[in-house]
N, C-alpha and C positions, 0 to 999 in steps of 0.2 A: 503494499499501500503505498508506503512511503518513497519508491521509486519515482513518482508523481513529483514530491518534491524537487528535484535535482532538474525542475524547468523555474528560470530564475525568479522569472514574470511572478509564475503561481504560487514561488515559495515566499514572496515580498505580500500578493495579497492574503493568502495562508495567512503571515504573521499579522496582517492587520486586525483580520479577522478575529482572530484569538486573543488577540489584548484587548479587542473593542469587545469580545464579548464578556471577556474576565469580570473585566469592568459592571457588564448591563448584569452580571450576575452578584455583585456588591451590591449592586442599586437594588436589585431585587428583594434581598432580603433587609437592606434598612428597606425599603419601602412597608415593607410588612410592619415591620417594627414601628415606622412611625403613625403608619393608620392604628397601632393597637394604641398609642401614646394619644391619638388624640381622640381615640372614639373607644376606647374599649374594647367589653365586650360587643362593640358594634362592628367592631374594627374589618370582618370577612362583607360586611356590606361595603363598607370604606374602601376597603381591597376590590374587592367585585365592582365597583363602579370604576375606580379608578381604569382597571384592565378593560373596560367594557369602553368605555374612552380612545384608552390606545386602540382596540381592536378599531375603532370605529373609524381616526386616522387612515388606517391601516385600508379599511374598504373603501372608503370614501375615495381617497387622495389619492391611494400608490397608482390606481392607471392611469389617472387622469397625468399626476408628476410625471410617470413615464412614458405618457404621450409626447411629453414637452423634452424629456429630457434629449432627443438625439439634436433639440438646436443647441444644448450644452455640451462642450468635451466633457466625456467623462471623467478625468481627471478632474475638472476641477470641478462637479457634482462631487465627488465621493466625498471630495478635501471638504467642502463647503461644508457640508449635512454633519462629516465628526466636527468639525468644528462649533455650530449650530448646537448639537447635542451636550459636545460637552459644556458649552456655555450654559444651557436650563441646568442639567443636574448641578452644578458649583449652588444655583438659585433654591435648590431641594431643603438644605438645611435651613433655611431660616425662616420657610413657613410655619405660620401658628392657626393656620386656619385650612378645615377642610375644603374649602372650593379655589384655593389655594395651589394644593394637591392637585388639583382635577385640572387644571390651564397650565400648569407645568408639564404635567404627565401628557395635554395634547398637542403640546408645543411641542416636546421630546419627541412623543412617534409621531407628528407629522414630518420631523427632520428623516428617521428611519423609515419612514412608509417612500420619502424619495433615494434611499439610499441604499435599502435590501435589495430589491427589486434590478436598479443599475447592479450593481455588484453581482447578482445572481445571472445575469444575463451577459457578463464581460467573462466569466471563467467559460464555458463553453468557447467562447471566440479564440480563448488562448491554449486551451485544450481540446483539438479539434476530434482525436483519436478516441473512440468512446469505451477501450480500458483507462485509459488516464483518469479518463471524465467519471467513470462509474469508482475509480479512486475517491479522487477530489472529493465526489460526493459523500463518500463515508468520512473520509477527513474533516468536511463540512457537520456532519454530524456529529464526529468526536467536537468540535470547535464552540458548537451549539450547548453540547452536554458538558463545558467548563462552565455555563451559566449557572447549572445544576448541580454544579460536583463539586470541581477543584475551589470554585470563587463559594461558595457556601462554606467549604472549609476553611478558606482563607479568612472567611469574615467573623470564623468561632472563634479563629484564633485575635483576630483583630480585635472582636468585642472583650478578649480577656483584658485590653492594654486600652483602648480609647472608646469611646460612645459612638454607637450608630452611626450619626451625625458625619463622621469623620469617613464613612465607605463611601458615602457619593462622593469626595474627593480623589479616589479611589477611580470609579468610575468615570472622571473626565478625564482622569490620565490616562486612561485607555484609550476614548476617546481622542486624545489628543496622538500619543504612541501613533495610534491606527493610521488618521491626516498625514503625519509625516514618511510614514512608510507608504501608503497609498501615491505621496506628492512624488517619494526619489523615484516611482515605479513605471515605466515606458507601457501604454494601453494600446490595444488596437485603435483607432481611430472610431468615430458611431456608426460609419458605413464600410469598416472594411470588412471585404469577404474573409473567410474562416477556407483551409481545405475541404472542407465537408461540401459535397456537392451541394444547390439548391433546391433540386428535386431529391432528396434524399428520400431512400424505401421509407415507407413507414406500414405499420401494420394495421392500420384501417383501411376499409373502403375507400376506394377513390372519393365516392358518395360525400366522405367524413371530413375531406380535406377543401373541402369547396372554400371554408372563412377564410382560410389562409392563404389562398389563389394569389397569385400576384396581382389579376385584372383586377384583382377585387379589394384588396388588404389595403386600407388608407395608410398604413404605416410600412408600406413592403415598400425597401429601398431598388427592386429591380424595376420598377416605373421608371416610365420615361418623365424627367422632370420638368416638363412643361405640358402634360398631358393631362392635367387636371386643368379647370377653375372654380375650384371651389370655393368658398371666400375662409378665408384662414381661421376665422373664432371657432369656429366650429372643428376644425381640425380636429384637436387634442378628443375630445369627446369621442369624436366619430372611433379615431383610436382604440378609444380604450375601450370601446362596445365591439369593435375587431376583434383586442383582444378576450373576450367574454365570448363572443363567438366561437373564437377559436379552445376555449373548454369546453362549452356545452354540447360542439358540433360532435362529441366523440362518446362512446360509451364507455369505453377506460376511463376518460377522463372527466367523467361525470359520473362513475363508480369513486373514482377519487374524493368529488368533493365528500361523498358520504362517508369516506375514510374518514377526511379527515374531521367529520362531525365527529365522530367516533372518537380519535384523541383528544377531541377539543371535550366532548364531556368528561371523560377521564380525567384528565391534565386541570380543568377547571377545580376538581373534587379537591388536588396536591395543592396547583399553585392559593388558592383561594381559601382552604381549610387549613394547613398544615398551620398556622399561628397560634389559630383556635384551638386547633387538636392539641398541638404541644403543651400549649400557656393554661389551656383555661381546662381542656379535658380531661387531660394528664399531668395536669399540673407540674411539668415539668420547666426548669430553668433557659431560660432568653437564649443560651448559649446552644439548646437543640434542635430551635429551628433549622439552622442553616446543615442542623446534623440530619433532620426528617427531608429535608430537599436534596441534600449530597446524595442521599439514596437514590432518590428518583435519579438523578443526573450517573448515576454510577450503573443502576442497570441499562440505561439507554446509550450510553459510551461503550459497556461489552458488546452487546449486538451490532452495533457500527462496526469495533475492530472486526467483528466475525461476517459480519455481512457481503463485502467481495467474494470471497470463494462460496459461501451458499449461492449468490445469485449467478457464477457461473453455474451451479448445477442444478437452479432452481428458476424457474421462469417468478418476474416480481408479482404476477395477479397473485401465484399463489402465495407466496413468503405474506405477500401484503394483507390477505383475506384471514389465514389461518391467524395472524399477530393482534388484527382488529376483533378479533370474539375472545380475547384473552384478555380484552381493557372491560367489559360490562363484568367479568366473570371477575378480575380484582375487585373490583368496583362495589360489586353486590357482597364479599367477602367484608369490603368494611364497613359495609350497612349493617351486615350480620353483625359482627364483631360490635361495635357500636351498641346494636340493640340491646346484646345481651351484657355490658359494660364492662367500665374498663378494668382489669385484673392482672398480675406478674406478667403476664404474656402480652398487655398490650402495645406496650411501647419495639420491642423484637417486630411486637405483628405487623406495626404500621410501618417500619421500616424494612421489612419483607413486603409491603404491599405494595411500599411506593418505589421498592427497586424493580417488582415483575413488572408495574404499572410505565417505570421511563423503559425498559426493556424491551416490550409490545408496541410503546410507542415510536421509536427508534426504528423498528422492525417494519411498521407504514411508512414511516415518512422519508426515509433514507434514500428507497428509491426512487422518491416521486422525478428527481431533474430528468432519470432517466431516461421517460417515458414520456414527458413533457416535449425531452429531445428531438424524439422518436418522429412524435404526433403533428411536429409543425415545419415549417422551413426555418433557413437560416435566419432570414431577414426576421422574421416575427417574433424570433424569440425574445425580446426583449417586452414587446406585450402579451406573449404568451406566460412568461414568468412573474410578469405586473397582474396579471390577473388572476393568475394564479393565489400569489400572494394577498390578493386580497379577498377573492373567493373563499378562502381555506381560511384568513382571520373573520370572516363574516360571520362561522361556527364560531369561533370564541366568542365573535361580538355577542352571539346568546348565550352560551352557558356559563360565561363570566360571570353575569349579573345575575344568571337564573342562581349558581350555584349560591352566591354572597347574598342571596334575599331568601334562599328557604335555609342555611344554615342561620340566621338570625331570626327566621320567623318561627322555623319547626324542628332548627336541631341537625346537627351531622348525619347524622343517622339518616333522616329522613331526606338531605339532602345526597346522599353520595346514594340511596335507595332510588333514586328522581334521575342525577347522570348517570345511575346506571341502565335506566331501561333509556335512556337517549343514547347512549352507548352502543348497545344493543340492533335499537333500530338505525343505527348509521351501517350496524355493519352488517347487517339483514340486508340493506336498501344498496352498498358498495358491487354483493352479491347477487343482486338481482341486476343491478345497473350494467355490470360489469360482466358479462356471458363469460365462459371457459369459448374459448377458440378450439374450431374442431381441429384434432389431430394434435393436442395439449403440449409435447414436447419439441416439436418440430418451427422449426424458423417460419413464421410468413413470409416472406418473401424470399423469394430462392432465383432473382434473377442473376445474370452473371459477374462477377466483380468488376472487370472494365468496363461493363453499364453501370455497375452504382458508385466508383471511384474510388470506395472504401477497401482496407482488404476487407477478407471474407469471413476471419477467423474473429468473430464478433462474439458477445454471452448472448445466448438463447433469448430469441425476441417472438417471444407467444403473444405477445399481447402489444399495444399500445398503453401508450403512460396512462397511468390511473388520474 
């Protein structure tokens, strides 16, 4: 997996991602403790609302910002958004009202809504070979796991010597280092083609590719510059809608949205409920909050390390659907344990359930970029990644406030039971929306290598991207 780091451009981008996400993980812990300080027993509701605002920014802003991003050099966009995030985070320690938290979270996530899709769309341009890109996806998953494993452990250590407000300073430092790394990295121009052919084979029937066809996609760089007389104002919105059509036009991509709902339902229980479960239900010290979140990240990281080898032998659909079915089971077990009442087993049991939930979520999310990359044209990758970023976070926009409301109004046991039902509906819906292709293990495309323009020894491609 680490061989992909021999690419100097990707190595710098990965380094920027690691330090930024490590800082973000510190902010996640600090935000939970800030909510607990400001709202006490209502911390879950405050945290759920703050995270819902985060998701709303992603859902509303990401596609539009991505549609406008081709007017700005990619490096300039990424560096600017890192600097903006650092400035906002430095203001969080000074808030003393709940509404101030909401405003700053909105500003912070608006910058992230611009940064993340642009970053995701850059990686396949830097790494056009599918094997390299698959390894990069697993490394990216590991980087995201730092937000819920290494960062919480670091936070627990720091909390023994400094107040939690200083964790926000660590977050700002991560964004600043990320900005420096990106600034020093040569990136492909926005419209530079890669070695990947524009007619890259896909597992979807031709009819499902219509939304991304060069003759129709408003953002396609293959169109002649002067062939359209559309007014400039609506163009970003039409490009955003084109990205949505890319994802909704294929069964596998619709199935992926259902899988996102399953992950969001189980993940909301972890991210919203942990501070209440640890502090109020189990009565444990503040330092155990990051340890519990760390267990969630440990499971996710372990699976991300194993997945490249697994995906060489199993198709994406099989791995992702089986993992999705684990999520409602783990969440339902939490509900049963809470209904039975805490005992000597409660703390290790919580850590184990968070470990399993993190592992299953990682197995669903890590292969996602592979499927998006196969299903759409190279020129449409920024719009497709932005649309997936937005629509997947719409699921979290639903589950975050639902978890916060239920934990506050009905208790953690009821919240876990309700979100287990949502996760089960998502997993079942994915199995229905993403049917298994005929000849499960056979590659869906058999054109000669000379026609495809890429080497034939690729991982099994039994389905398009979820």
